[in-house]
N, C-alpha and C positions, 0 to 999 in steps of 0.2 A: 362372428357376433359384433354387433353395434349396440351402443348405448346412445339413445337420442332424446335429450331431454325436452325436445320438441314436438316428438311424436304423441299423439293422443292414444296410440294403440300399440300392442305387441304383435309381431308380425313373424311368421315361420313360413318358409317355402315349404311346398308339397314335396320336394325331393328330399328334404332334411326329416320332415315327418314320417316319412317311409322308413328312410335308413336307421333313425331311433326307434320304431317300432311304434308309434305314437298312436292312440285312437283315432279312428275316422271321425272329420268334424261334422258338427253338426250345422244345417243350413244356415246362412246369414241372411238376414231380411234387409240388408241396407248395401249400399255400395260405398267403396272407398276411394277416396280423393287422396292422389298419391302427391309428392312433391313438386313431379314435372307437370301438376295440374291436369293429368288424365283422370278419369274414373274408371273404377273396376269394379267388377262383383267379386267378391272372395269366392273361394269355395267353400268355406264356412269356418266355424269357429270351435276350438277345444277350450272348454271351460274346467275349472279346477284342474290344471295340471300341476302336478308337483315339480318345482325345479330348485335345485341346491346351489347355494352360495357359500362357499368356505363352510360346507357341513349344514348348513342351516337352510331346512327346507321351506319354501313359499310356495302358496298356490296363486297362481295367477290363469290369466286368460289369454289364449293367442289367436289370431287372426290367420288362416291358411290362406296364402296367393299360389296361384300356379306359377311355376317355374318361369314362364315365358311371359308373365305380366309386365316385367320390368327387368332391365339388365342389373341384377343384384351383384355387388361385389361382396356380398357377405349373404348367408342363408337365415340369418334370426336378426330381430332388431329387437331390442328391449326399450320400450319407450316411458312414459310417465308414471303408465299404472305400474310397472314394477318398480321404478324408482322411489314411487311412493310404500310400496308394500316394504321395501327395505330399508325403508328412511335414509337414503342415499341422497347427500347432498351435492350438487354439480354446479362447479363453477368455472 
């Protein structure tokens, strides 16, 4: 997992979504521009997903990407939406 204060979205790759038994994503109506400046169509969105940090539950949304879209060295990225939800200050 990677915390990224520059990312406007939370991302999870399909392989991890399946391994965690998360629900099937709903269709996404937009494209996503990645850090390498390529554009991709997400597999979909998972809204209202409960994740826990130090036993505190938070509800957030994830964009699901195909495993092959980008060579990830991580399987989940928590961006500004999550950082704002947990009121985390990153310096």
